[in-house]
C-alpha positions as CSV (number, residue, x, y, z in Angstrom):
1,X,0.0,0.0,0.0
2,X,1.1,3.5,-0.8
3,X,-0.3,6.5,1.1
4,X,0.2,10.2,1.9
5,X,-1.7,12.9,3.8
6,X,-2.1,16.5,3.0
7,X,-3.9,18.7,5.5
8,X,-6.7,16.3,6.5
9,X,-7.0,14.3,3.3
10,X,-5.4,10.9,2.9
11,X,-4.9,9.4,-0.5
12,X,-4.0,5.7,-0.7
13,X,-3.4,3.0,-3.3
14,X,-4.0,-0.6,-2.4
15,X,-1.9,-3.0,-4.4
16,X,-3.0,-6.2,-6.1
17,X,-3.7,-8.9,-3.5
18,X,-4.0,-6.6,-0.5
19,X,-6.9,-7.1,1.8
20,X,-9.0,-3.9,1.8
21,X,-10.1,-4.1,5.5
22,X,-6.5,-4.8,6.6
23,X,-5.3,-1.8,4.6
24,X,-8.0,0.4,6.1
25,X,-7.0,-0.8,9.5
26,X,-3.4,0.1,8.7
27,X,-4.3,3.6,7.6
28,X,-6.5,4.1,10.7
29,X,-3.7,3.0,13.0
30,X,-0.9,4.9,11.1
31,X,-2.7,8.2,11.0
32,X,-4.5,7.7,14.4
33,X,-7.9,8.2,12.7
34,X,-10.8,8.4,15.2
35,X,-13.5,10.0,12.9
36,X,-13.4,10.4,9.1
37,X,-15.3,10.0,5.9
38,X,-14.4,7.6,3.2
39,X,-15.0,9.9,0.3
40,X,-14.6,7.5,-2.6
41,X,-12.6,4.7,-4.0
42,X,-12.0,3.6,-7.6
43,X,-10.4,0.5,-9.0
44,X,-11.2,-3.2,-8.9
45,X,-11.5,-6.0,-6.3
46,X,-12.1,-9.7,-6.2
47,X,-13.6,-11.9,-3.4
48,X,-16.0,-9.1,-2.7
49,X,-18.4,-9.7,0.3
50,X,-21.2,-7.3,0.8
51,X,-24.7,-7.4,2.3
52,X,-28.2,-6.0,2.2
53,X,-29.9,-5.0,5.5
54,X,-33.2,-7.0,5.6
55,X,-35.0,-5.5,8.6
56,X,-33.3,-7.5,11.3
57,X,-30.3,-9.2,9.6
58,X,-27.9,-8.9,6.7
59,X,-28.3,-11.0,3.6
60,X,-24.7,-11.5,2.4
61,X,-23.5,-11.9,-1.2
62,X,-20.0,-13.1,-2.3
63,X,-18.5,-12.5,-5.7
64,X,-15.2,-14.2,-6.2
65,X,-14.5,-12.8,-9.7
66,X,-13.1,-9.3,-10.3
67,X,-15.5,-6.4,-10.2
68,X,-15.0,-2.8,-11.1
69,X,-15.9,-0.3,-8.3
70,X,-18.5,2.2,-9.5
71,X,-19.2,3.5,-5.9
72,X,-17.4,3.1,-2.6
73,X,-18.0,5.5,0.3
74,X,-18.8,5.6,4.0
75,X,-17.6,6.6,7.5
76,X,-15.0,5.7,10.1
77,X,-16.1,6.0,13.7
78,X,-14.3,5.8,17.0
79,X,-16.0,2.6,18.0
80,X,-15.8,-1.2,18.1
81,X,-17.4,-1.2,14.6
82,X,-15.2,1.4,12.9
83,X,-16.5,1.2,9.3
84,X,-19.8,1.8,7.6
85,X,-19.1,1.5,3.9
86,X,-21.5,1.1,1.0
87,X,-20.2,-0.1,-2.4
88,X,-21.3,-1.0,-5.9
89,X,-19.3,-3.0,-8.3
90,X,-19.8,-4.0,-12.0
91,X,-19.1,-7.4,-13.3
92,X,-17.8,-7.8,-16.9
93,X,-21.4,-8.1,-18.2
94,X,-22.0,-4.6,-16.8
95,X,-24.5,-5.8,-14.1
96,X,-24.1,-3.8,-10.9
97,X,-24.1,-5.4,-7.5
98,X,-23.8,-3.6,-4.2
99,X,-24.6,-3.1,-0.6
100,X,-22.9,-2.8,2.7
101,X,-19.2,-3.6,2.2
102,X,-17.8,-6.4,4.3
103,X,-14.5,-7.5,2.7
104,X,-12.6,-7.8,-0.5
105,X,-9.1,-8.0,-2.1
106,X,-7.7,-5.3,-4.3
107,X,-7.2,-6.7,-7.9
108,X,-5.3,-5.2,-9.6
109,X,-5.5,-2.0,-7.5
110,X,-7.8,0.3,-5.6
111,X,-7.4,4.1,-5.0
112,X,-9.0,5.6,-1.9
113,X,-9.5,9.1,-0.5
114,X,-10.3,9.7,3.2
115,X,-11.1,13.0,4.9
116,X,-10.1,13.0,8.6
117,X,-12.2,15.1,11.0
118,X,-10.5,17.1,13.8
119,X,-13.6,18.4,15.6
120,X,-16.3,16.1,14.5
121,X,-16.5,13.0,16.6
122,X,-18.4,10.0,15.2
123,X,-19.6,7.1,17.5
124,X,-22.1,4.4,16.9
125,X,-24.9,3.3,19.3
126,X,-27.6,0.7,19.0
127,X,-31.0,2.0,18.0
128,X,-33.9,-0.3,19.2
129,X,-36.2,0.9,16.4
130,X,-33.9,0.2,13.4
131,X,-31.9,-2.6,15.1
132,X,-28.7,-0.9,13.8
133,X,-25.7,0.6,15.4
134,X,-26.3,4.1,14.1
135,X,-23.9,7.0,13.9
136,X,-23.9,9.7,16.6
137,X,-22.2,13.0,15.8
138,X,-20.6,15.0,18.5
């Protein structure tokens, strides 16, 4: 992985075969990120695991073949569950699949931009109505 920060913006390139969540964890640790937005990512991944929230549980999907990212964005919170990322990826037949990102492997690469917040504090707490750990902004 390659990465640099300028002001509060981090730009990173995940190399072929790198685990996306492991690389995100590495960035969060290296830059001591507590709250941030994942503004976008472009590139491709394989072994993509994502899910659809179905009222009280996630329905997971796994695509082992390479998909091209057409959308990838979310938030990083100072919490046990750090990431809330949504993604959409296109297969080679141009069909789009997406949902809540769980995991994937960069293939051949992925470029990512994160904006780190200094004064905005993001946390998650369980909401009994939605059955989700929702973001709280301080």
